[in-house]
C-alpha positions in Angstrom: 0.0 0.0 0.0 1.2 3.5 -0.9 1.9 5.0 2.6 1.3 8.6 1.6 -2.0 7.7 -0.1 -3.1 5.8 3.0 -2.2 8.7 5.2 -4.1 11.1 2.9 -7.2 8.8 3.1 -6.9 8.7 6.9 -6.5 12.5 7.1 -9.5 13.2 4.9 -11.7 10.6 6.7 -10.7 12.0 10.1 -11.5 15.6 9.0 -14.9 14.5 7.6 -15.7 12.4 10.6 -14.9 15.3 12.9 -16.9 17.8 10.8 -19.9 15.7 9.9 -19.8 12.9 12.4 -18.9 9.2 11.7 -22.5 8.1 11.0 -23.3 11.0 8.6 -20.1 10.6 6.6 -20.3 8.1 3.8 -17.6 6.3 1.8 -18.9 8.4 -1.1 -18.1 11.6 0.8 -14.6 10.4 1.4 -14.0 9.3 -2.1 -15.4 12.6 -3.5 -13.1 14.6 -1.2 -10.1 12.5 -2.4 -11.3 12.9 -6.0 -11.3 9.1 -6.5 -14.0 6.6 -7.3 -15.5 4.6 -4.5 -14.0 1.3 -5.9 -10.6 3.0 -5.8 -11.2 3.8 -2.1 -12.1 0.2 -1.4 -8.8 -0.8 -2.8 -7.3 0.6 0.4 -10.0 -0.2 3.0 -12.7 -2.8 3.3 -15.3 -0.7 5.1 -16.0 2.5 7.1 -15.6 0.7 10.4 -12.0 -0.4 9.5 -11.2 3.2 8.6 -12.6 4.5 11.9 -10.6 1.7 13.7 -7.4 2.8 11.9 -7.9 6.4 12.9 -8.6 5.5 16.6 -5.6 3.1 16.6 -3.4 5.8 15.1 -4.5 8.3 17.8 -3.7 6.0 20.7 -0.4 4.9 19.1 0.6 8.5 18.8 -0.2 9.2 22.4 1.6 6.0 23.5 4.7 6.7 21.4 5.4 9.9 23.3 4.4 8.6 26.7 6.7 5.7 26.5 9.6 8.0 25.6 8.8 10.4 28.5 8.6 7.6 31.0 12.1 6.3 30.0 13.6 9.8 30.4 15.3 11.1 33.5 13.5 13.6 35.7 11.5 14.0 38.8 8.0 12.8 39.0 6.8 16.5 38.5 9.0 16.9 35.5 7.7 13.8 33.9 4.1 14.6 34.7 4.6 18.1 33.1 6.2 16.6 30.0 3.4 14.0 29.8 0.7 16.7 30.0 2.5 18.7 27.4 2.7 15.7 25.1 -1.0 14.9 25.6 -2.0 18.5 24.9 0.3 18.9 21.9 -1.4 16.0 20.2 -4.6 18.1 19.9 -2.7 20.7 18.0 -0.6 18.4 15.8 -3.3 15.7 15.2 -6.6 17.6 15.9 -8.9 15.6 13.6 -7.5 12.2 14.5 -7.6 12.8 18.3 -11.1 14.4 18.2 -12.5 11.5 16.2 -10.9 8.9 18.5 -12.5 10.7 21.5 -15.9 11.3 19.9 -16.5 8.2 17.7 -14.6 5.4 19.3 -17.9 4.1 20.6 -19.0 3.4 17.0 -16.5 0.6 16.7 -17.6 -3.0 16.7 -17.2 -4.4 20.3 -14.0 -6.4 19.7 -12.2 -3.4 18.1 -13.6 -1.0 20.7 -12.3 -3.3 23.4 -8.8 -3.3 21.9 -8.7 0.5 21.6 -9.9 0.9 25.2 -7.2 -1.5 26.5 -4.6 0.7 24.7 -6.2 3.8 26.3 -6.0 2.2 29.7 -2.3 1.4 29.1 -1.8 5.1 28.2 -3.6 6.2 31.3 -1.4 3.8 33.4 1.5 6.2 32.9 -0.4 8.9 34.7 -1.3 6.4 37.4 2.3 5.3 37.8 3.6 8.9 38.2 0.9 9.8 40.7 1.6 6.7 42.7 5.3 7.4 42.7 4.7 11.0 43.8 2.6 9.8 46.7 5.2 7.2 47.7 7.9 9.9 47.6 5.8 12.3 49.6 5.7 14.8 46.8 1.9 14.4 46.4 -0.6 14.0 49.1 -2.8 10.9 49.3 -5.4 11.2 46.5 -7.8 8.9 44.8 -5.4 7.9 42.0 -8.0 6.6 39.6 -10.1 9.7 40.1 -7.1 11.9 39.6 -6.3 10.1 36.4 -9.8 10.7 35.2 -9.5 14.4 36.0 -6.3 14.7 34.0 -7.9 12.8 31.1 -10.9 15.0 31.3 -8.9 18.3 31.2 -6.8 17.1 28.3 -9.4 15.4 26.3 -12.0 18.2 26.5 -9.5 20.3 24.5 -11.0 18.7 21.4 -14.2 20.7 22.1 -12.8 24.1 22.8 -9.0 24.5 21.9 -8.2 26.7 18.9 -4.5 27.0 17.8 -5.1 30.7 17.0 -6.6 31.4 20.5 -5.2 33.1 23.5 -2.9 30.2 24.6 -0.4 28.0 22.8 -0.4 24.3 23.6 2.6 24.5 26.0 0.8 27.3 27.9 -2.4 25.2 28.1 -0.4 22.2 29.3 1.4 24.3 31.9 -1.9 25.8 33.2 -3.3 22.3 33.5 -0.2 21.1 35.2 -0.2 23.9 37.7 -3.9 23.4 38.5 -3.5 19.7 38.9 -0.2 19.9 40.9 -1.6 22.5 43.3 -4.4 20.1 44.0 -2.2 17.0 44.6 1.0 18.4 46.1 1.9 17.5 49.6 1.3 20.3 52.1 2.9 21.0 55.5 1.0 19.1 58.2 -0.6 16.5 55.8 
């Protein structure tokens, strides 16, 4: 398969799924946008579900790639958490359509594919969990409900797909730093605790 053609198909499909919604977007829409026939599109993909799956898998793989690298790097728990938040937030700028489709449309996948994507998502979230647990053990963070804290981080970062605009008041690093400061102030250990 021609990699650049496949990437173009995924980019167009992700944009259309984000703009129109997965259900409202047809294979005809995607083919028309690509200026190819529908049979030519089916040369690359069997069906719309497979295309959605490829987009969702790509989103989680992109998140995982950076997270694994960050977790291998040197640094304090706070430094790694800041870098992980920056990575997460930066994905919305660099891969806005793909990440937005993954967050909004992943539920449209067939159960077995949805299950795999959710397992990958939980693995990604485990990096946040690991950092929070390490911070608690080291006394850098106070005792918090770690699963709830991970949900809070995910919620802050993932909600960007609804409101963040690259031409807005804040750049992605500034947004990530604001999130980090808000989160850290809520978790950091205080005198007497």
